[in-house]
N, C-alpha and C positions, 0 to 999 in steps of 0.2 A: 090701743087707744085710737080713735077716729083721726085720720090726718097723718098718722105715722105709718110709712111703709114698712112692712116685714122684710127682712133680707131674703133674698132668693135662696132656697135650698140648693145644696150642690148638684151639679148635673154629672158628676163622676164618683165612682166607687172604687176604692182599692181594697182588696181582701188578700190576707196573708195565709199561705198553707205552710207551716214551717218544717215539713217532712222532706228528707232526702234519703236517697239509697246509701250515700256516703258523703263524707265532707271534703270537698275539693281543697287543695292546699292553699289556694289564694283567698278562699271565701270568708268574709266576715259577716255574712248576712246571718238573720235570726234563723237558724236552720238546725234540725237535729235529725241523726241517723234513724230510720224509720222502725228498725227492729225493736219490738217490744213497746211501742209507743201507743198510748190510748187514743187511737185515731177517732173512733166514734164519740167518745167523751169530748174530744176536741171540737168536733163538727157540731155537736148539740150545744156546746159553750159558745161557739161562733154563731149559731142560730140565735141564742138568747141575746148575745150582743147586738145582733142586727135588730132584734125586736125592740130593745131597749133604745137603740140609737134612732130608729125610725119613729118611735113615740116621741122622742125629745125633738127631733128635727124631721117632721114628715117628708118624705121625698116627693119631688115633682117629677118631670120627665127626666129619665136618666139617658145620657148620651154615650157614656163610656163606662165599661167596667174591666177592670184589669186584676187578674188573679196571679199573684207572684208568690215567691217562696225564697228558700226551699224549692222543691219541684212539685207543683200540684199534681202532675200527672202520675205520682206514685200511689195516689188514691186508687183503690179497686173501682171496677165499673160501678158496684153498687154504693160505695162510699161517694164517688162521684155524683151519682144520680141523686142521693140524699142532699149533698152540698148544693147542687144546682138548683134543686126544688127550694132550698131555703132562700137562695138569692132572689129567684122569681117571686116567691111568696112576700118578701119584705120589701122588695123594690120592684113593683108590679108594672109601672109605667115606663116602657121602653120607647125611645124614639124610634121612628121607622128605619133609621139609618144607624142604630145602636153599633158602637164598635165594642165587642166582648172578647177581650184577649185572654188567653191563658198560656203562662209559660210551661215549657215543656222540655224534657231532657230525652234526646234521641234514645230509643231503646226501652222507654217506658210507655210508649203509645202504641198499642195494638189496635187493630180496627174496631174491636168491640167497645174499647174505651173511647176512642175517637167518636165513634157513632153516639155513644151517651152524651158526649161533650156537645156535639152538634145538635142533638135533640134538646138539650138543656139550654141551647142559645148561644153557645160559644160559636164565634164565626171569624176569629183570628187567633193563630197559634204561633208563638214565638219560641223557636228551638234554640237552645244553648248549644252550639256546635263548636265554637272557639277556635278550631283549627282543622285542617284536612291532611295533618300528618299524625299517624297512630302514635309515634314516639313522643310527639310533643303532647298529646292528650294524656298519656300515661304519666308523663312527666309533670303534669299540673294536677294530677288526681282524678281526672275524669274517667269514667268507667265505660264510656260507649266508645265504639270506633267509627271509622268512616262509613263502613257498611251499614251501620245502624242508622246513620243519618239518611242515606237514601231510602232506606226501608221505612223509616218514619214518615218521610215526605211523600212517598208513595201512598202509605197507609191514609194519610190526611186527605190526600186528593181523591182517593178511593171512595171515602165517605161524603165527599162534596165540600171540604174545606180547602179553599185555595188561596185565601188571603193569609199568606205565610211569610214569616220573617225568620231570619237566623242572626245570631249573635256570632261575631268573630272577635279575637283579641289579637293585639300585637304588643311587642315588647316582653314575650314571654321567655323564660329561661331557655338557653340555646336556640332560640328562634333567629334566623337570618332574614335579610331583606328579602332573598330569593324565596325563601320559605313562605313568608307572607304573600309574595306575589303569586305563588303556586296557590295558596288558600283562596285568595281573591279571584283567581281564574277559575278554581273549582266552584266557588260560590256563585259567580256570575253565570255559569253553565247551567245553573238550576233555574234561572230567569224568574226569580222571586219578585214581589213587588216592593220588598222592603229588607233592608239590612242595617244592623247596628254593628259598630266596629268601634271597640274600646281598647284604650291602652291598659296594661296591667298596673294596678296600684297595690304596692306591698303594704297591707294593712295590718295593724296590731292585732294580737290574738290569732294569728294565722300561723300554719307551719311555715309558710314562705318568710313570715317575719323573723321567726326563729333561725331559719336558715341565713337569712340576710345579715342578721346581727353577728352570726358565726362566719360571715364572708364565705358561705357555702351557696350561694344563689348566682349562677352564671348568666346575669342579665346582659341584654344588648347594651352597647354605650350609647350615650345620648345622641351622638351623630347618626347611628344607624337607626335610632328609634324615630329621629326627625324624617330620616329618608322613607321609613315605613309609612308615616302618616302622610307625607307628601305623595308617595306612590299610590296609597288606597285612596286619596282624594282625587287624584288624577284618573285613575282607573275608573272610579265610580262615575265621574263626570262624563268620560268617554262613552261610558255603557249607557247613558242616558238617564242617570239616577241624581235627582236633586239632593245636594247636601243642605238639609233643612236645619240641622243642628250640629253642634261640633263632632258628635259621634254617630249621627244618624243620617241614612240616605234613603230616599223613597222615590218611586214612580209617582207622577202627579195624582193626587187625591189618595194616596196609600201612606201619608204621613200618619204616625202613631198619635191619634187625637187625644189619648189618655195623657201621654206625656206631655203634650202641648199644654194640657190643664196645669200640670206642675210649672212649666216654664213660663206661663202667663201669670203665675202667682194666683191662680183662681182656687176656689174652695172644692174640697173633695172629702168623701166619707173615708175613714181609714178603720178597718176591722181585722181582728186576728191578733194573735200574739206578736208583740213587738212592732205592730203597725202604727204608723203616723197618720193623723187626720187633721184637717185644717177647715173649720167651720166658723163663719162670722168672727174672723180674727181671733179665734180660740185654737190653739194648737194643742194636740194631745198626743201622748206616746203610750202605748199599751205594755203592760207586764210581758216579759219576753219568754220566760219558761213555760213549757207546755203544761205541766200540772199546776204551777201557781196561776196561770191564765184561766185554766178550767175550774180552779177553786174560786178565783176571784169573780168570774163571770156568774157564778151561782148567786152570789151576794149583790151584785149590781155591775156598774161599769168596771171593766178589768183594768184601770188605769194605773200606769206607773207614774205618769205625772201630766198636769194640764196647766196651761198658763195662757194668758193673754198676750198676743203679739202687739206691741205698741205701734202706733202709727208710723213712728220713724223707722222702726225695724221693718215693717211691711213694705216702706218705700225703698229701703235698701235691697230687700229681697226682690222686689218687682224688677231693679236694674239688673241685679246679679243673675237671677235666673233667666230674665228676659233676653239678656245678651247672649245667652248660649245659642238661641235661635239665630240662624244667619240672616233672617229678615229684620231681626233686632226689635228694638222697642219704639213705640209711638207715643209722642207727647200727648195725643189726644186720649189715648188709654190711660195714660198716668194721671191726666186732669180728671177723667171720668171716675177714677177709684179715689183720687186723693183730693180733688178740687185745689190743685196747686200746679204751678208751672215747673216742669222738669228741669228746665234750663237754669231756673233760679235756685231750685233746691240743691241740685248737684252741680253747680257752676264750676268749682274747682276741679273735681276729678274729671268732669267732662272736657274742660278746657285742656288739662293735662294729657290726657289719652288722645284727643284729637291732634295736639301738637306733637306727640310721639308717632303719630300715624297708626296707632292701634285701633282707633275708632274712626269712623267716617259718618258725615250726615247722609241721610236718605236724599235722593235726587229732588224730591219735593220738599225737602228741609222739614219734614213732618216728624223726624225722629233720627234715631242713631243705630248703627250696627257695627260689628266687628269689621275690621278691614281685612284684606286678604292675609296681611302679615299678623294682624290681630288675633285670627283663628289659630295661628300656631303658639300664640302667648295668652291665650284665654285667661288662665288662672291669674296672671299677673294684672290683666285688666280688672276682673272680678275684684280682685283684692284692695283695688282702689276705692271700691265703693263700701267695703265692710267698715262699719264703726264710724262712718263720716258724720251720722247724725245721731248716734246712740253711745258715742265715746263720752 
């Protein structure tokens, strides 16, 4: 109708490739061992979901694309080319500075495949390295070794991909503070523009959860895990990396723009088996299994569920995910999204966390961020904002 402005289409696209060479012991992501999987059927179903999605919400300029998994780089060069052509066809308007990230497992990226990725528009690769000790890698079910890491990074650079990131993990079984220190040293020697360093979470429906229940998982104690986190924060800062989110460190200008979309609670397309999407305050979750997803996509949208996010829930999400970033949240951004005053809506939890010294006001009093101590207790801070408005 005249006079009513249409909501802007998302600027970000998440696409899920659910195949892996094997299932890691800690992984609860929607992933399936590649052997005997109907990969091309899946890619065609994904192409159809893209078609339906872009008919329903025509895309404007796309600023970030993130392909996660699983391990997207288990696709063959031919499968990869088909997939990337699909993406380009359905989302044709790319920003000049588009960030197009693909997750990769060391050992699954030869030069031919990386060249296909680069030709298809991928300009950022995130490698799941996790540790630089082979005994730790085999202990968490990874099938690569440290030699594969160096080879994969060399291959990426050889085809002109130099916006590279690696993931590391701490709090792993049998990992000591010294072992993490060694991994951080080896990681920093690579001189990459970005690092993600996560603590292990023992999730249900994983081998580690079963072992944990049986008291067979030799995890570091809480004191050592805290030492690990303090150590990695200090070392990354000393090496010139900005900690811009609880688990993420980057050189200036190399922060993950796609992930910042999530942390700012902005809209994004979500495509593929088990993928989540968020468009115009509608959240959806896709069917998880590969064959059920393929069958459902033939009939229409392959949804497991779709629901409207209430205004109150969106406000809570804004604060909880926004505070993950070390720059925190801005009152002006909250007002722009909700036409309400952040301090009034969340008066009680803000006051409580400020008094506890876990939050602090920005220097210009334009918003809030985690304090230095609050970074260590982020989950406790976020919990204060859950169900404040929706209970």
